[in-house]
N, C-alpha and C positions, 0 to 999 in steps of 0.2 A: 504494500500500500503506499511505501514512499512513494514521492514524486517524481518522476523521471526529469531530469537534468536539460535542459534546452540542446545541446548536444545529441542528447542519444533521441530525444524526440524527433530532433529535425534528420537522423539518418533516418528512424522508422519511418517519417513520410515518406524519403525519398525511396525507400525500398518499397511502399508501397506501390509509388507512382501516385503520388496526389496529383499530379498536373494533367493526369486525364480524366477527360469527362466523367468517364463511367462510373470514377469513384468519387460518394458525394456526401459520406459518412463516418466519421468515426466515433465508434463507442466513448463515453465518457470514461470507463475506467481505464482503457489508451491512454486518453489525454493525462490522466491523472486528477487530483484533487482539485476542486476549485476552477476547472478548463470548461469551457463549452465547448458542445460540437458542432460544428461546422455548420450539421443538419436547421438548426435555429429551433431544433424539436426539444423539449423538454420529458423524459421519462417521468413518469410519475407512478408509486404504487402507495397503495394504503392498508396500514395498518390499524384495523376496529372499523368498519366502511359501513354499519346500521345507523342510524338517527344523526349525530352530531357529523359523525365520521362518513356518513354519506352525504351530507351538506358540505364538508370542508371540501372533498375531490369535485364536488359542482361547481363549487364557487372557484379553486384552483383551476379548472377547466374549461373557463371565461377568458383564462387566458387562449390565443389562437395557438401558441405554443406547445399549448400539453396535450400529452397523449398517455391515457391513464393505460397501462399495459400488464399491471398485477392489483389483486386485490387479495385478503387475508382478513378474515372473523373467526372466531372460533365459536362461533353458532352461524348456521346456516337461515335461519331465519333471518335475524336481521340483515343479511347479505343481500337479501331477494331484489331489492332497487338496484344495487349497483351493479350488481351481476346483471338485470337487465339492460342499464343505460349505457354500462361499459363491458360489451357481449363478447371482445373482441380479448379483453384482460383476462388473462389467467388467474386463476384460483385457489387459497393455499386457506388451510386452517392454522398453523402452524407459523408466525412469523419467521423465524428460523431456518424455515425452508425459502420461505420465499426471497431473505432477503442471501442463500448463501446461490438459489438458482438462477433470480433473475441480475446478473451482472449487466445490464445494459441499463439498470436504474440510473436517473440524476439525483431523486428526491422520494422520500415519503410523508405523507401525512398520520399523525398518531393519535387516535381519539379511542383507546382503548378507556378500562376503567382505569383509576388514577395509579394504584396499588401496583401498575405496569408499565407506566409512561416513562420512567427512568432508564430499564435494563432496555427494552425497545430502541428509545432513543439511543444509548449509547451505543447498540449495536449495529446500528443506521450509519452513525457518525463516524465509527471505526472502520465503515465500507467506502469513507469518503464521500453519504449521502447526504445534502442538504436534507434538512426536517421542520417540520412544521406538526405544531406540539400541543393539544388540547389545553386548557387550563383547569388546575392549577398545572403547570410544569411539572412539577413532583408530589409526592407524597410525602418525603421525607425532606428537612432541609439540608441535612449530608449529599444528599443525590440531586438538589439544586447547585448547589456549590459545584459537584463531579462534572456535571452537565455544563456549566458555565465553562472551567477550565478548558473541557473537553472543545466545546467550538473551538476553540485557539489552537488546541493542539492539531485538530483532524483537518483546519481552515475548510468550514464550512459554513454558509449560510443560514441562519436559526430565524424562527418567528413561532412564539406561543400564542394562542387561540386566543387571543383577548382583544377583538374585535376594533373595540372602542381604541384603542391604541391609536388608530391610524384614522378617527373619526377630526370632524373640524372643532367638536366639544372641547377638547381637552388644548387642542390649542390655542382657542379664544382663550383659556383661562390662566394659561403659561403666557400670554402677551398681556393680558389686563394685568395680572400679578407683576410681572416683569416691569410694566407701565406706572406701578405704584397704587394701582385703583385702590385696596384694601390695607394699604404696608404692610408691615411683619406679620406674617401668618404667628401667633401663639397658640389655635384651636383647632383641632379637625376632626368632626363626627362623619363616619358613615356605616350605614343602616339597612336592612333586608326583610323582608317578613319570609323569607326561606328560613327552615326549610320546608318542602312540599310532600316531603318523605319522612317515614317513622324516624324518630331516633329516641333517645330516652328510654329504651325497653331492654329488657335480657333477650338474650339470643333467643330465637322461637325454635326450638329441638322439638318440640311436637309438629312441626313442620316439615319434618324429613316427607322429601318425595322422590318420585323416579325421576332421575335424568332424562330430558326431553332428549329422543334421538339425533336429533341435531344438534344441537350442545355438547363440544365436546370440555366436560366442568373440569378435568386436571386440567387444561392448557388455561380456562380460564382464570382458576386459581392461581396457576404461575407461580410468582413469589410469595403467595401469600399461605398460610398454613394449610393444612391437610383440615377440611370439614365436607361433611355430611349437604347435598345439595337440599335444595330447601325452596318452596314455594314464594313466589313473588321479591327475590332476592334480587334476579335480574331479568329485564335489562337497566332500572331506572334506581332499586329500593338501596342499593348497595353502598352508596351514599351515604347512609347515616352509620356505616361502620368500620370501626377504625384500622381493620383487615384490610379493608378495600379503598374507603373513599376519605374525604376530608371535610366532610358536613359542608354546612353551610358557608363556613368560612373559608373553605376553598373552592368551592362552589363560585361565589359571586363574587367573592374579594377582590381578585386578578381584575375583575369590570368594574367593583366599585371605587377602591382604594388607589387604584392606578391613576385616575387624572389627580388626585393630590398628592400621589407617589412623586408622580413627573414634575407636575407644577413643582412644588417645593424642594425635590431636587434629593429626597432624602435615603440616606444608604440604612447603614444596620441600624436596628433600635438596641436600645442601652437598656433597656427594662421594660418587664411586662406584668399586669395583672391581672387574675380574670375573676368574674363571677358566672352563674351557673342556674337556669330555673331549675326548680324541684321538678319532680313528679310525685305522685301516689302510688304505693303499690297496698290496696287492701286498705287497713286504717294507717299506715304507714307513711309516713312525707320523709323524700331521702333525697341527694343529688341528680345522681346519674347512674347508671350498669355504665361499670368499666369500659364493656366489651363497644357498646353504643357513643356515638353523639350525644351533647346533651341538646335539650328542647329548645333552651333558647340560651344567651351568653351574651356579656359585655364584656369586651376586652380591652386595654389600655394599653397602648405602647407608647415607650419613652424613646424620641430623638435628638439626639444630642443634636448642640448648634452648627452653626454650616456656612463658614466663615462670617461674616457681621449676623447672618440670621438668627435669632435663640433658640434656646429650643424650645421642644414642640412636645404636645400630647396627643394623642391620633385615638380616637373612640370607635371600637366596633359594638353595632348591636346588631343581634337576629332573635328570628325566631317572634319578629311581631314588635322588639323592643325600639323603640325611636326616640332620638335625641331631645332635649328641650329646643322646639320652635325661638327662633331669634324674634328679639322684641321688634325688629324692624318690620317683620313679616304679619301682614293682616290677617283677622283670626279667619277668613275665608279662603286665603289664599295657600296653594298647595305648596309643602314642602316638597323640596326633590322632587320624585315621579308619583310621590304618596308612597308607597309601600317601601321603597328602596329610594337610594339619592348621598349626596356627597355637599356638608359643608363647613367652606373654610371659614374661619372668625381671622380677620387681622386687625391690627393696632388701629387702623382708621376707617374700617369696614368687612362687609361679610359679603362673601358669595356662593352660591351652591349649583347643584343640577344634579340629574338624574343619573342611571343606571348607564356605562358607555361612557361617561362624561357627556350626554347630550344636554341639550336646552340648559348652557348655561346662562345662570342672571345675577346681578348685582339685587342685592337688598338692602334698601326697600326698593321695590319692582320698578317702580316712577325712575328710579337712574336709568335703567336699561334704555329709556328714550335718548339719550344724551351720549353715549358711550361712543367716542371718537378714538379709538386704538387703531393703529396701523398695523396690517398686515406682514410679521417678522418670519413668521416659519412656515416653510412649506406646506402646501394640504397636499393629498395622496388618493388624487382625483380616480385611481386604476383602484381603489380599496386595499385592504390585507392581505388578501389572499394575492393579488395579483400583481403588489406587492413585490412578496415574497418571490415568487416566481420570477419577477423579471431580476432581481437582485441575487439571487441565485445564478441564473443562464448568467448574469452579467460576470460573475465569480466573486471568491471570497474577499470582502470587504471593498467591493467597487460602489455599491450603495446600497444605502440605511433602509434598513428597517425597522419600524415603528415599535418593536416588542422583541426585536431579537435577545440574546441572553444573556448578555453585557448587562439589559436592563429586566429582563423578566426574572432573571435567575435572582437577583438581590430583592425584587419586590414578592418574588415567591416565597422565598428565604422568609422576610419580615412578616408576613401572613402565617406560614408556619408556624412562626415564633406563639401564634393565637391558641394555635394547637396545643403546642408543647404547656403550654400555659392552664389548660383545659384538664388534657391529660395529666397532669401533675394533681389535678385539683382530687382526684381517688386514690392518689397512692397512700396506702395505708400501711401503719407500723402498731404492731401488738405491747402495750404495756402491760403485763400481766394478764387482768380478765380485761384489760381495755382498752376500745382500739380508738387510735389517734390515727388523723392525716394531715401531716405537719405541710403539704401542698398547701392548704387552702389558708386563706386572706392573708398573704406574704406576698410580696414583689419579687419577683425574680429577676436576676439581675444579669444580662448576656452579655459576652463579649464575644462580640459579633464576626471579627477575623478567625478567632480560633474554635467558633462556633461549641462554646460551652455557658454553660448555666454555671454562675462562681458561687453561689450561695445555697445552693441546694442541689447538691450531686445526684441524687435520687432522679432529678426530672435529666439527667444527659441521658437515660437510656430512650427517648422517643424523639433524638435526633438522628438517630439512625435504627433502622430495625433489622431486624437479623429476618433472610431471605431463606425459602424451605431450601433443603437438600435438593440438589443440582441444578439450584439457579440461581 
């Protein structure tokens, strides 16, 4: 996989006689990492091609350069639409077989459950393939750091699937902030009405069922612990279980926190606190079950000063919890987009937006009638997917992507810090007959460069999980 030097490539081309009109295509794997085939065709594969994976492929294929040649899904039922739309593409159940056999690929989209993102992305990058990966980039903090570093090592073009990062909204917010319309940011609130799947529940062992013949359950489990198949886990409800998903935070924060993260140029947080909603089991009230994400939560991340910018607190709320309304917002005026949104409070004013950074507004709303800030940040008229395709065809570091791993990696790490705090909340210790929960009601102090909690070592078990044997 080492990139051939210019001399060897030139000699190879002479040997093939590329000067003749008959030879028009050189496969990507011959040219080496980051090089574009003269055919101007981008050969694309998909790993996880049902639901969002299907739309990732179809959106990428809006580029006339894209030809989808390989599809992979562990569940034949989920792959039906993709196999009809891209009927000429080869189909696989095991992504490892696809990557091994499809040597002509230029890139892949990856839209599997969260617990498989990192291992599939790394396998593709090791082969020199450009990657488009659904949010959240990874299941674990350490995985996000590894993928960010690997993108440079393998010289591939990367993009995370938080498509709002290519929208006009976040660019407007950056321009407004740089123009000083709200002064220096002091506090940020982000919220969502998700989850819309079960959370805060015990593992339903009584729902053990026969594995559908179309589903390869072992491949679906992949890196996760071996468990029996249960009804209603796939294709959607896995999100509420720590073995597979990252909860409401992992599902929505890459869309919702990103506008503030980019606008304020945030990096690694230095501390995190969490509180969770309670559930009832019979007559007993408790926090949540350790295997499952909580039904609701409030997470506070501390970010250090950035140059002249002061320290900042960022609040995340899910499960229907909402922040206090800005005093300048009218009683009947909508906050964010209703169930989701972002509020950035500054020393001179406040601005807010909805999911994906859409509909940015200053508060009070009448101020929006007189905004006159020059556009200084290029827009992305081709959209998030085709931007990635164009950048991949141009080659490594030749064109920008709105959410390449240099951006998506630190964003994902910061988001997953919240999940680390949530999981630390239920760590138990036995003191005689008494059970204590030392991870509750404390602030966890984070050493970002070294990916380590410095004041509660038990929490560090959640920085990187152990993969199942063989994975």
